[in-house]
C-alpha positions in Angstrom: -38.5 22.6 28.0 -36.7 21.1 24.8 -33.2 20.4 26.9 -31.4 17.2 27.6 -31.0 16.1 30.9 -28.4 18.0 33.9 -27.0 17.4 37.1 -28.8 20.4 39.5 -27.5 22.6 42.2 -30.3 24.9 44.7 -29.1 28.5 44.7 -29.8 31.1 47.2 -33.6 31.7 45.3 -34.6 28.0 45.8 -34.6 27.1 42.0 -32.8 24.9 40.3 -30.5 25.3 37.8 -28.4 23.2 35.5 -24.6 22.8 35.8 -22.3 21.0 32.9 -20.3 18.3 33.3 -17.3 20.9 33.7 -18.4 21.5 36.9 -17.1 17.9 38.3 -13.9 18.3 36.8 -11.1 20.9 38.7 -10.2 23.4 36.9 -13.0 23.7 34.2 -14.8 26.8 33.5 -18.4 26.7 34.8 -21.1 27.2 32.6 -24.1 28.0 34.5 -27.5 28.4 32.7 -30.7 30.6 33.9 -33.6 28.7 35.7 -36.1 29.8 32.6 -33.8 28.6 29.6 -30.9 26.4 30.1 -28.2 26.5 27.8 -28.2 23.1 25.0 -25.0 21.3 26.1 -24.2 18.5 24.2 -23.0 15.4 26.6 -18.8 14.0 26.3 -18.0 10.3 25.9 -17.3 9.4 29.3 -13.7 8.1 29.7 -13.1 4.3 29.9 -13.1 2.8 33.0 -10.2 1.2 34.9 -10.5 -2.8 34.3 -11.4 -4.2 37.4 -9.6 -7.3 39.1 -12.2 -9.9 38.0 -11.3 -8.1 34.5 -7.4 -8.4 35.4 -7.5 -12.6 36.2 -9.9 -13.1 33.3 -7.6 -11.8 30.7 -4.7 -13.4 32.5 -6.1 -17.2 31.6 -7.6 -16.1 28.2 -5.4 -13.2 26.5 -7.5 -10.5 26.2 -9.4 -7.9 28.3 -13.2 -8.9 28.6 -16.1 -6.0 28.7 -18.5 -5.8 31.6 -22.1 -6.2 30.0 -24.0 -3.5 29.6 -21.2 -0.6 30.1 -20.8 0.4 26.8 -24.3 1.2 26.4 -23.2 4.1 28.7 -20.5 5.3 27.1 -22.2 8.0 25.4 -25.0 9.1 27.0 -27.2 10.8 24.5 -29.6 14.1 25.5 -31.9 11.8 23.8 -33.0 10.2 26.3 -34.5 12.7 28.0 -38.2 13.6 27.2 -39.0 16.8 25.1 -41.7 18.8 26.0 -43.4 19.0 22.1 -44.9 15.5 22.5 -47.8 14.7 24.0 -48.4 14.3 27.6 -49.5 10.3 28.6 -53.6 10.6 30.0 -52.2 9.5 33.2 -49.7 12.4 33.5 -50.7 14.0 36.9 -51.2 18.0 36.9 -48.7 19.6 39.3 -46.7 23.6 40.3 -45.2 25.6 37.5 -47.0 22.8 34.8 -48.4 25.1 31.6 -52.1 25.2 30.5 -53.7 26.5 27.0 -57.1 26.7 27.6 -59.1 28.0 24.6 -62.7 28.9 24.9 -65.6 29.9 22.6 -69.4 30.0 22.3 -70.7 32.5 24.9 -67.5 33.1 26.6 -64.2 33.2 24.1 -60.6 32.4 25.9 -57.4 31.9 24.5 -54.8 32.4 27.6 -51.5 30.2 29.2 -52.1 29.8 32.7 -48.9 28.3 35.1 -49.8 26.4 37.7 -48.9 27.9 41.2 -47.6 26.3 43.8 -50.7 26.2 45.7 -51.8 24.4 43.2 -54.6 26.3 41.0 -54.8 28.7 38.1 -56.5 31.8 38.2 -59.3 31.9 35.6 -61.2 35.7 35.0 -64.6 35.6 36.2 -64.4 32.2 36.9 -61.9 32.4 39.7 -59.3 29.9 41.8 -59.3 26.9 40.3 -57.1 23.8 41.8 -55.8 21.8 39.4 -52.9 20.1 41.2 -53.0 16.4 40.8 -55.7 16.1 38.6 -54.8 13.8 35.7 -54.5 15.2 32.4 -57.4 13.0 31.0 -60.0 14.3 33.6 -58.4 17.9 33.3 -61.0 18.6 30.4 -64.0 17.7 31.9 -63.0 19.3 35.6 -62.5 23.1 34.1 -65.6 22.4 32.0 -66.9 21.6 35.1 -65.9 24.7 37.2 -66.3 27.0 34.3 -70.1 25.9 33.6 -70.9 27.5 37.5 -70.5 31.0 36.0 -70.9 30.6 32.0 -73.4 28.4 29.9 -73.6 27.6 26.0 -69.4 27.3 25.3 -67.5 24.5 24.8 -63.4 23.9 26.3 -60.0 22.7 25.0 -57.4 22.7 27.4 -53.4 21.4 26.4 -50.1 21.5 28.1 -47.9 23.7 27.6 -44.4 23.9 28.8 -44.4 20.9 31.8 -42.2 21.0 35.3 -39.6 20.2 35.7 -38.4 17.7 38.8 -35.5 17.0 41.3 -34.4 13.9 41.9 -31.6 11.4 43.6 -28.8 9.4 41.7 -26.9 7.7 44.6 -24.9 4.0 44.8 -22.4 3.2 42.6 -23.5 5.4 40.2 -21.2 7.3 37.3 -22.4 10.1 38.2 -24.0 10.0 41.3 -25.7 13.2 42.2 -29.0 15.7 42.5 -30.5 15.4 39.1 -33.4 18.2 37.1 -35.3 16.0 34.8 -38.2 17.0 32.9 -41.7 15.7 35.0 -41.8 13.0 32.0 -38.9 11.4 32.8 -39.3 7.7 34.0 -36.7 5.5 35.5 -34.4 4.3 32.7 -34.1 8.4 31.5 -32.7 9.0 34.8 -30.2 5.5 34.2 -28.9 7.1 31.4 -28.7 10.8 32.1 -25.9 10.0 35.5 -23.7 7.6 33.5 -25.6 4.1 34.7 -24.0 2.0 37.2 -19.9 2.3 37.5 -18.3 -1.0 36.8 -18.8 -1.9 40.6 -22.4 -1.0 40.2 -25.1 -3.3 39.9 -27.5 -3.9 36.6 -30.2 -5.9 37.7 -31.5 -4.4 41.1 -31.7 -0.6 40.4 -34.0 0.4 43.8 -36.4 3.6 43.0 -37.4 4.7 46.4 -39.7 7.0 46.9 -39.9 8.2 50.8 -39.5 4.8 53.0 -40.8 2.6 50.3 -39.3 0.9 47.5 -41.5 1.4 44.8 -39.6 -1.2 42.2 -36.3 -3.4 42.2 -35.1 -2.6 38.1 -33.2 -5.1 36.4 -31.8 -3.1 33.4 -30.9 -6.5 31.6 -34.3 -6.5 30.9 -34.5 -3.6 28.7 -30.2 -4.8 27.4 -31.2 -8.0 26.2 -34.7 -8.4 25.4 -35.8 -4.4 25.2 -38.6 -4.9 28.0 -39.4 -1.7 29.6 -42.7 -2.6 31.4 -41.3 -2.2 34.7 -40.3 1.3 34.1 -42.5 4.1 36.0 -42.7 7.8 36.0 -40.6 9.3 38.3 -42.0 12.0 41.0 -40.2 15.3 42.7 -37.8 14.0 45.6 -37.6 10.6 44.2 -34.3 7.9 44.8 -32.6 5.9 42.6 -30.0 3.5 44.7 -28.0 2.0 42.6 -26.2 -1.3 44.8 -23.2 -2.7 44.5 -22.9 -5.8 41.8 -23.6 -8.8 42.6 -22.3 -12.7 41.8 -20.5 -12.0 38.6 -19.0 -14.9 36.4 -17.2 -14.5 32.6 -18.8 -16.4 29.4 -15.4 -16.0 27.2 -14.0 -18.4 23.7 -16.7 -19.2 20.8 -20.0 -16.9 21.9 -21.9 -14.6 20.0 -21.2 -12.2 22.5 -18.2 -12.9 25.0 -18.2 -10.7 28.3 -18.9 -10.8 32.0 -22.2 -11.1 33.2 -24.0 -10.5 36.5 -26.1 -13.2 38.3 -29.2 -12.4 38.9 -28.7 -13.7 42.8 -26.1 -16.8 44.6 -28.4 -18.7 44.0 -29.5 -18.5 40.4 -27.2 -19.1 37.7 -26.4 -22.4 35.5 -24.2 -22.5 32.7 -27.0 -22.7 30.0 -28.1 -19.3 31.2 -24.8 -18.2 31.2 -24.8 -19.2 27.5 -27.9 -17.7 26.9 -27.3 -14.0 28.7 -24.1 -14.9 25.6 -26.2 -14.6 23.0 -25.5 -18.4 22.6 -22.9 -20.7 20.4 -21.6 -19.1 17.4 -21.4 -21.2 14.6 -17.5 -22.9 14.9 -18.1 -23.7 18.7 -17.2 -26.8 19.6 -19.7 -29.3 21.0 -17.9 -32.0 22.9 -16.4 -30.0 26.2 -16.4 -26.1 28.1 -14.1 -25.4 30.5 -15.0 -23.9 33.3 -12.2 -22.2 35.6 -13.0 -21.5 39.1 -11.6 -19.9 42.3 -12.0 -22.3 45.2 -13.1 -21.0 48.6 -11.2 -17.9 47.7 -7.8 -20.2 48.4 -7.1 -20.6 44.6 -8.2 -21.5 40.7 -9.6 -24.9 39.6 -10.7 -25.9 35.8 -13.7 -28.2 36.0 -14.3 -29.7 32.3 -18.1 -29.2 32.0 -20.1 -31.7 28.8 -22.4 -30.0 26.2 -25.0 -32.5 28.0 -28.2 -31.7 30.1 -26.4 -32.1 33.2 -23.2 -29.9 32.1 -25.8 -27.2 30.9 -27.1 -27.2 34.8 -24.2 -27.2 36.5 -24.3 -24.4 38.5 -22.0 -20.9 38.4 -20.3 -19.6 41.0 -19.2 -15.6 41.3 -15.9 -15.3 40.0 -16.3 -18.4 37.6 -15.1 -18.4 34.0 -16.4 -20.2 31.3 -14.9 -20.5 28.2 -16.6 -22.8 25.3 -13.9 -24.0 22.4 -13.9 -23.8 19.2 -13.9 -26.7 16.7 -9.7 -27.3 15.3 -8.7 -26.5 12.3 -8.7 -30.4 10.8 -10.3 -31.3 7.6 -12.3 -34.4 7.5 -11.4 -36.5 4.3 -9.9 -33.8 2.3 -6.9 -33.1 0.0 -5.6 -29.6 -0.5 -4.0 -28.8 -3.9 -2.0 -25.3 -4.4 0.3 -23.9 -6.6 0.0 -23.7 -10.5 -2.7 -25.3 -11.1 -6.3 -23.3 -12.2 -8.1 -24.0 -9.8 -6.3 -24.1 -6.0 -8.5 -25.8 -2.5 -9.4 -28.6 -1.0 -11.2 -31.2 -2.5 -12.8 -34.4 -1.0 -10.7 -37.7 -0.2 -11.9 -40.9 -1.5 -10.9 -44.1 -0.6 -7.6 -45.2 -3.5 -7.8 -41.7 -4.6 -4.1 -40.6 -6.3 -3.1 -37.7 -8.4 -4.6 -38.7 -11.9 -7.8 -38.1 -9.8 -7.4 -35.1 -8.5 -5.6 -33.5 -11.1 -7.3 -35.3 -14.0 -5.8 -33.7 -17.6 -3.1 -31.4 -17.7 -5.1 -28.0 -18.8 -6.0 -28.3 -14.9 -2.8 -26.8 -14.6 -3.0 -23.8 -16.7 -3.1 -20.8 -14.2 -6.7 -18.0 -14.8 -3.7 -15.7 -14.4 -2.5 -16.8 -17.7 -6.0 -16.8 -19.5 -6.6 -13.2 -18.4 -3.2 -11.8 -20.0 -3.9 -14.0 -23.0 -7.3 -12.1 -23.1 -5.9 -8.5 -22.7 -3.6 -9.5 -25.6 -6.9 -9.5 -28.3 -7.6 -6.0 -26.8 -7.8 -3.5 -29.7 -5.2 -1.0 -29.3 -4.2 1.9 -31.1 -2.1 2.5 -34.1 1.2 3.4 -33.9 1.8 6.9 -32.4 4.8 8.6 -33.6 7.1 10.0 -31.1 7.8 13.4 -33.1 5.4 15.3 -34.9 5.6 18.7 -37.0 4.3 21.5 -35.5 1.3 21.6 -36.8 1.2 17.8 -37.8 -0.7 17.2 -41.6 -1.7 20.6 -41.5 -4.2 20.1 -38.5 -4.4 22.0 -36.0 -4.7 20.2 -32.4 -3.4 17.1 -33.2 -0.9 15.9 -30.7 0.5 12.4 -31.5 -1.8 11.7 -34.0 -4.3 12.3 -31.6 -7.1 15.4 -31.4 -7.0 16.8 -28.7 -10.0 19.6 -28.0 -10.7 21.9 -25.5 -10.8 20.0 -22.5 -7.8 18.2 -22.9 -6.5 15.0 -24.4 -9.1 12.3 -25.2 -9.9 10.2 -23.1 -9.8 6.9 -25.2 -5.8 7.4 -25.1 -5.8 7.9 -21.0 -6.1 4.0 -20.8 -4.9 2.4 -24.7 -2.9 -0.5 -24.6 -0.2 1.7 -25.7 0.6 2.6 -22.2 1.9 -1.1 -21.3 4.0 -2.5 -24.2 6.8 -2.1 -22.9 7.6 1.0 -25.0 10.7 1.6 -22.4 14.0 3.8 -22.5 13.0 5.5 -25.4 11.9 8.8 -23.2 13.9 10.0 -20.3 17.0 7.9 -21.7 19.8 9.5 -20.3 22.3 10.8 -22.6 25.1 10.2 -20.2 25.1 6.8 -21.3 27.6 5.0 -23.2 25.6 2.6 -25.1 23.8 6.3 -26.7 25.6 7.6 -29.4 24.5 10.9 -30.4 25.8 11.2 -34.0 24.0 7.9 -35.4 20.6 10.2 -36.4 19.6 7.8 -38.7 19.4 4.8 -36.1 17.9 6.6 -33.3 14.4 8.1 -32.2 13.8 11.2 -33.4 13.6 12.3 -29.7 17.4 11.6 -29.4 18.9 14.1 -32.3 21.0 16.9 -30.9 21.1 20.2 -32.4 24.8 21.8 -32.2 26.8 20.6 -29.7 24.8 19.8 -27.2 22.1 16.6 -26.8 18.9 17.9 -25.7 16.0 15.6 -24.8 14.0 16.4 -28.2 14.0 17.9 -31.3 13.9 21.8 -31.6 12.1 23.0 -35.0 15.2 23.8 -37.0 15.7 22.1 -40.7 12.7 19.2 -40.8 9.8 21.5 -38.8 10.2 19.2 -35.8 8.8 20.6 -32.3 9.5 17.9 -29.3 11.4 20.0 -27.1 10.6 19.3 -23.9 7.3 20.8 -23.6 5.9 18.4 -26.0 7.9 15.6 -24.7 6.8 15.8 -21.2 3.3 15.7 -22.0 4.1 12.0 -23.8 6.3 11.2 -20.7 2.0 11.4 -18.8 0.8 8.9 -20.9 4.1 6.4 -22.1 5.6 4.5 -19.4 9.7 5.8 -19.0 10.4 3.1 -15.9 13.8 0.7 -17.3 11.9 -2.2 -16.9 9.2 -4.3 -19.0 5.2 -4.1 -17.7 2.7 -6.8 -19.1 -0.5 -5.4 -20.4 -2.0 -5.5 -17.3 0.7 -3.2 -15.7 2.7 -5.7 -13.2 5.8 -5.3 -13.6 8.6 -8.4 -14.8 11.0 -9.7 -13.2 14.7 -8.6 -14.9 14.8 -12.5 -16.7 11.3 -12.1 -17.8 11.7 -8.8 -18.6 15.0 -9.7 -20.4 13.0 -11.8 -23.2 10.8 -8.7 -23.5 12.4 -5.9 -24.4 11.6 -3.0 -27.0 13.5 -2.9 -30.2 14.0 0.7 -29.4 15.9 -0.4 -27.0 17.7 -2.8 -29.1 18.5 0.2 -31.1 20.2 1.9 -28.3 23.0 -0.2 -27.7 25.8 0.8 -28.3 27.2 -1.9 -31.4 24.3 -0.3 -33.4 24.8 3.3 -32.3 29.0 3.3 -33.3 28.5 1.6 -36.1 25.1 3.7 -37.5 23.8 0.8 -38.7 20.0 0.7 -39.4 18.0 -2.4 -37.6 14.8 -1.6 -38.7 13.3 -0.2 -41.8 13.5 3.4 -43.1 11.3 4.8 -40.3 13.1 3.0 -37.5 13.0 5.2 -34.2 10.0 7.3 -35.5 7.7 5.2 -33.8 7.3 3.3 -30.7 7.7 -0.2 -31.2 4.0 -2.1 -29.9 3.8 -5.5 -30.6 6.0 -7.8 -28.7 6.2 -11.9 -28.3 7.1 -12.8 -24.7 6.2 -15.3 -22.0 2.7 -14.0 -19.9 3.5 -16.7 -17.5 6.3 -19.8 -16.6 5.9 -22.6 -17.7 4.7 -25.9 -16.0 7.8 -27.5 -14.0 7.0 -31.3 -15.6 10.0 -32.7 -13.8 9.2 -32.3 -9.8 5.6 -31.6 -8.0 5.5 -32.9 -4.0 2.8 -34.4 -1.8 3.4 -32.8 1.7 2.2 -35.4 4.7 2.0 -36.0 8.2 2.2 -38.8 9.5 0.0 -40.5 12.2 1.3 -41.9 14.0 4.7 -39.5 14.8 2.9 -35.9 13.7 6.2 -36.1 11.3 6.4 -34.0 7.9 7.2 -35.8 5.0 7.6 -34.8 1.6 6.9 -37.3 -1.4 8.4 -36.3 -4.7 6.8 -37.5 -8.0 7.5 -36.6 -11.6 4.7 -34.6 -12.7 4.8 -35.3 -17.0 4.6 -38.6 -16.2 2.0 -39.1 -14.4 -0.4 -36.8 -16.0 1.3 -37.1 -19.6 2.8 -40.2 -20.1 0.4 -41.8 -17.3 3.1 -43.7 -15.8 1.2 -45.6 -12.4 4.9 -45.1 -11.0 4.4 -41.8 -10.4 0.6 -41.8 -9.6 0.9 -41.4 -6.3 -1.9 -42.4 -3.3 -3.5 -39.5 -1.7 -4.2 -40.0 1.5 -6.6 -37.9 3.6 -5.0 -33.9 4.3 -2.2 -34.6 1.9 -0.7 -31.5 0.4 0.0 -31.2 -3.4 2.2 -28.4 -4.6 2.7 -27.4 -8.2 5.6 -25.7 -9.2 6.2 -23.6 -12.3 9.7 -23.2 -14.1 10.2 -19.9 -12.3 9.7 -21.5 -8.3 13.4 -23.5 -9.2 16.4 -22.9 -11.5 15.2 -26.0 -13.7 18.3 -27.3 -16.4 18.8 -25.2 -19.7 17.7 -27.7 -21.4 14.2 -27.6 -19.5 13.2 -24.2 -19.6 11.6 -22.6 -22.2 13.6 -19.9 -23.8 12.6 -16.8 -26.2 15.9 -15.4 -27.9 15.4 -11.6 -30.2 17.4 -12.2 -33.5 17.4 -8.1 -34.9 19.2 -6.7 -37.6 19.9 -8.2 -40.8 18.6 -11.3 -41.1 16.8 -13.3 -43.4 13.7 -13.6 -40.9 14.2 -11.1 -37.8 12.2 -11.9 -34.5 12.0 -13.8 -31.7 12.5 -17.5 -31.7 11.8 -20.3 -29.0 15.2 -22.5 -28.5 14.8 -26.3 -29.1 16.5 -28.7 -26.7 20.4 -28.2 -27.4 20.2 -25.5 -30.1 23.0 -23.3 -30.2 23.6 -19.6 -31.4 25.0 -20.8 -35.1 22.4 -23.2 -35.4 19.0 -21.1 -34.3 20.5 -18.7 -36.8 20.9 -20.5 -39.5 17.2 -22.0 -38.5 15.9 -18.3 -39.3 17.4 -18.5 -42.7 21.0 -16.4 -41.4 22.4 -13.2 -42.8 21.3 -10.7 -45.3 23.9 -9.8 -48.1 24.3 -6.5 -46.0 24.9 -8.2 -42.3 28.2 -6.2 -40.4 29.1 -9.5 -37.8 31.8 -8.5 -36.8 30.0 -5.3 -34.9 27.0 -7.6 -34.0 26.3 -7.0 -30.6 25.7 -10.7 -28.3 23.6 -9.4 -25.0 22.7 -12.1 -22.5 20.4 -11.0 -18.9 22.2 -13.1 -16.4 25.5 -11.8 -17.6 24.0 -8.7 -17.1 23.1 -8.7 -13.9 26.6 -10.0 -12.7 28.2 -7.1 -14.7 26.0 -5.1 -12.9 26.5 -6.5 -9.1 30.6 -5.7 -10.1 29.7 -2.8 -11.1 27.9 -1.7 -7.9 30.5 -3.7 -5.5 33.5 -1.3 -7.4 32.0 2.1 -6.8 31.1 1.3 -3.2 35.0 0.5 -3.0 35.7 4.1 -4.9 33.6 5.3 -2.4 35.4 3.7 0.5 38.7 4.4 -1.3 37.4 8.7 -1.5 36.0 8.9 1.5 39.3 7.3 3.9 41.6 10.1 1.4 39.2 12.9 2.4 39.5 12.5 5.9 43.3 11.8 5.6 43.8 15.0 3.3 41.5 17.0 5.7 44.2 16.6 8.3 47.0 17.5 6.4 45.9 20.7 4.9 47.4 23.8 6.0 46.4 26.4 5.0 42.5 28.1 3.4 43.9 28.1 0.2 43.8 23.6 1.2 41.1 23.5 2.3 39.0 25.6 -0.6 40.9 23.0 -3.4 40.5 20.1 -0.8 36.4 20.6 -0.8 36.5 21.5 -4.6 38.3 17.9 -5.0 35.9 16.5 -3.2 33.1 17.4 -4.6 34.4 16.7 -7.8 34.4 12.9 -6.7 31.2 12.8 -5.0 29.8 13.7 -8.3 31.9 10.8 -10.1 30.7 9.0 -8.0 26.8 9.6 -8.1 27.7 9.0 -12.5 29.3 5.7 -11.7 26.3 4.7 -9.3 24.1 5.3 -12.2 25.9 3.6 -14.5 24.1 0.5 -16.2 25.6 -2.7 -17.3 25.0 -4.1 -20.5 25.4 -7.6 -20.6 27.3 -8.0 -23.5 29.4 -10.5 -24.7 31.8 -10.1 -27.0 31.7 -12.9 -29.8 35.2 -12.2 -30.7 34.6 -13.1 -34.5 36.6 -11.4 -37.2 36.6 -8.3 -39.4 35.8 -10.4 -42.9 33.4 -13.1 -41.2 29.8 -13.2 -42.7 29.2 -17.0 -42.5 26.3 -18.3 -40.0 29.6 -21.3 -39.4 31.8 -18.5 -38.3 29.3 -18.2 -35.2 30.5 -19.4 -32.2 28.9 -22.5 -31.0 27.3 -20.7 -28.0 24.4 -22.1 -26.1 21.6 -19.6 -25.8 19.8 -18.7 -22.4 16.3 -17.0 -22.0 16.2 -13.4 -23.0 19.2 -13.4 -25.7 19.1 -10.9 -27.9 22.0 -11.0 -31.2 21.5 -7.8 -33.1 23.4 -8.1 -36.2 23.6 -4.1 -38.2 24.3 -3.6 -41.8 27.9 -2.4 -42.7 28.5 0.7 -41.8 30.5 3.5 -43.5 32.1 5.9 -41.1 34.8 5.6 -38.9 34.4 7.7 -35.7 37.1 10.0 -33.5 36.4 10.8 -29.5 37.5 12.5 -26.9 40.4 15.1 -27.1 40.9 16.3 -30.7 40.0 19.6 -32.0 36.6 18.2 -34.2 34.9 15.2 -32.4 33.4 13.3 -35.5 32.6 10.2 -38.0 35.0 10.2 -41.1 34.0 7.8 -43.9 35.8 4.5 -44.2 38.5 4.0 -46.1 40.6 0.7 -46.2 43.7 2.5 -46.8 44.0 5.1 -43.9 44.9 4.3 -41.2 44.4 5.3 -36.8 46.6 8.8 -37.6 44.9 9.2 -40.8 42.0 9.8 -39.5 43.2 11.1 -35.7 44.7 14.0 -38.3 41.1 14.3 -40.0 39.9 15.7 -36.6 42.4 17.7 -36.2 44.7 16.1 -33.9 44.7 15.9 -30.4 44.7 19.0 -28.5 46.3 20.9 -25.3 44.5 19.1 -22.9 44.8 15.5 -24.2 46.3 13.0 -22.9 48.3 11.0 -26.1 49.6 8.1 -24.2 46.4 6.5 -23.3 44.8 7.0 -26.6 42.3 3.8 -27.5 40.1 2.1 -29.6 37.1 0.6 -29.0 36.2 -2.3 -32.0 33.0 -2.6 -33.6 33.0 -5.9 -32.3 33.7 -5.2 -28.6 37.5 -5.5 -28.1 39.4 -2.4 -26.6 43.0 -1.7 -28.4 45.3 0.6 -26.0 48.0 2.9 -26.7 49.4 1.7 -23.5 49.9 -1.8 -24.1 50.3 -1.4 -28.1 53.8 -2.4 -28.2 53.2 -5.8 -29.6 51.2 -4.0 -32.5 53.3 -4.8 -35.9 54.5 -1.8 -38.1 55.3 1.6 -36.7 53.2 2.1 -33.7 49.8 3.1 -32.4 49.1 5.2 -35.0 49.7 2.6 -38.1 47.1 0.4 -36.3 44.3 -0.4 -39.0 40.8 0.6 -38.4 37.5 -1.4 -39.7 34.4 0.4 -40.5 32.5 1.2 -36.7 35.4 2.0 -35.0 36.0 4.4 -32.7 38.7 5.9 -31.3 39.1 7.9 -28.1 41.6 10.5 -27.2 41.1 11.3 -23.6 41.7 14.1 -21.1 45.0 14.9 -19.1 42.8 14.9 -15.7 46.8 15.0 -14.0 47.5 18.5 -16.2 46.6 20.5 -12.9 48.0 18.6 -10.9 51.2 19.2 -12.0 51.4 23.2 -12.0 49.7 23.0 -8.4 53.1 20.9 -7.5 55.1 23.6 -9.7 53.3 26.4 -7.7 54.2 24.4 -4.3 57.5 23.7 -4.8 57.9 28.3 -6.2 56.6 28.5 -2.5 59.0 26.8 -0.1 62.0 28.1 -2.9 60.9 32.1 -2.9 60.6 31.5 1.2 64.0 29.4 1.5 65.3 32.6 -0.5 63.7 34.8 2.1 65.1 33.1 5.3 68.6 33.0 3.9 68.5 36.8 3.6 67.6 37.4 6.2 69.9 35.0 8.2 72.7 36.9 6.3 71.6 40.0 7.5 71.7 39.1 11.1 74.9 38.2 10.6 76.2 41.1 8.7 75.2 43.0 11.8 
């Protein structure tokens, strides 16, 4: 009978039936099984027991709940504790009613049958008769039956085995978790019955479980022997009618703190139990336990609590424990003896052994110890092999090879896996793909200077290039494929994929991002070589880790007398590089030495490591490290000056710190506009009279919100206008501007066009003619159209200045149309956004006049009558 143990009840026929645990829960569905075939049911997890008062008291003292030792063992009573019937029975098994015997004989008599022991304890064998087998041990059963059959037959052999075993009924009472009548296998023992019934309740004893048979107590079982030592020698088999009694729990003590098994333990008796025995029950001290004293909390004569310090001595460990005691073992303190701590911008931070007379140079013997591990890791990644330049757009069949995408063969199973992990993904190729075309920094007409995926077709700009004249096919589908491999974020990344801060990112902006600037786009200059814009930038020079702050380091020290913390700053450079003994401070045990980098504090410009990019028409374009006190003019002179095609008037100088300030001001401005729009919308909604007014107001609010959303997407450029003269071509005419880290100076070649944008009939770029004036270029564009606001026309100079017609009264000549333009300038004729409001006002006035006329006519009619 391979079934789990179940609590049982007796039906009207006197047969034992298995009952599921659901029958003990109100409203649960009852599941009854047949006497001969019980259902295989899986034991559910038992619910958590509510904490006892002793557990709550301990929790109030130590701050956490301690479990009752051994209770976890009975949380999920497994059915495998019930003995199965497919295992051999023990030799001392006693045959009883309902046991099944398998008897096989050969020789003079042949027999192969199953015989069930009846209630009288016998079996019937044909030609032999009744044989009483009840009470016979299994190891004596075979010779006993052979002797009984030998009275009838001769010359035969016999084999006897056990078949289906009988079930027995026992009673589990007392402080059991699930008391009641239990039907068990005849091979069950006391331990099987304890686990089957869920074990003792929190109020039950684990150390005095009694097995009673009739008037006699067979054994007083201590479950701690099994749990602690695995000793099951006192476990005894069960017989029908046995009673398992679980008495109330005995004296309990709690062991907490730095022990291996903190819990609430039950003592054998009030007379037994010492501190040493309690520590043994808790599996001994942990490896961080303090060896000085233990704290013993005791309830004195059921009146109040008291605290006792127990030393770690023989006498202390022999201290008697009482019911309700709490023994707490404290852990060692976290202080280190004779140690100093080094942390911050160093290669090996950690704790080091202190020695008498130890100083800073003993802890940091050389400057190489200040180079972090991240620096060498990122430096080694720079030397990894990478792919060649990848063209951003290719012909439909590049190089006549089908299946060649972005210069990389593509097979039937998709892209080359090596491409997915190429270092091209983390080379800072940002703002090339997915660049918002509404950005003012991009001029869709400067085809020769922009990446190929920004070429426009007709009057609309798309994300890619459509195959028209050149056979290029870099539309949205190809771009989306490329976007899966190339970074599209607006911030640079390091070779290991980490994002850089704005200040770090500014030093590593790619050449493509620079060529997207408004100056280069407007003047149409060629920044790079003849293939500019057709390849993604790949190589760059940037700081992979911030430099060490040599001017400041600090020792954090706690006073032994007052336990107050003080800081002892020192000059790291003088201590390590110059060997200045006055800065080589003496160290004491417990000191914490912190080494900073230049990214931790804002240091003076003279101490900063500054990288500046010079791009465009320079003799030697590139990234330069700025010397202390060096200005823009001095750096350009050191780089060899400008080329013969340099257009200094259209140069663009950008700074990261300026960009952050501009972006902050822009955000504040947009927030102010949004607040004003919200207030005006509320006031206008209250003044709406007709449904026409409400509809117009809703449309206006939708348009305004769209404008605000576009403003929030706008990004500052950080450009600083240098205010150089149009005919400037000498390095000495540059402003003597101090440089910062991340500055970029881009000088284009002399453009040959002037652009006219806005509300004109033909937005276009026209060849520059020094004899033409502003009005001449507007006439070439067809003049202003009917939607133009000619009073607010303005000119964007290639150098960054703006000239507005509204404030052109001080201009010499015959007015705004006579303004002299320079190569790269842009004339903008804006739209008249108030034109619709004027028409609306006229309509409203006409309606009022008409209604007034109707009212006058009606009045005359009434008066005429």
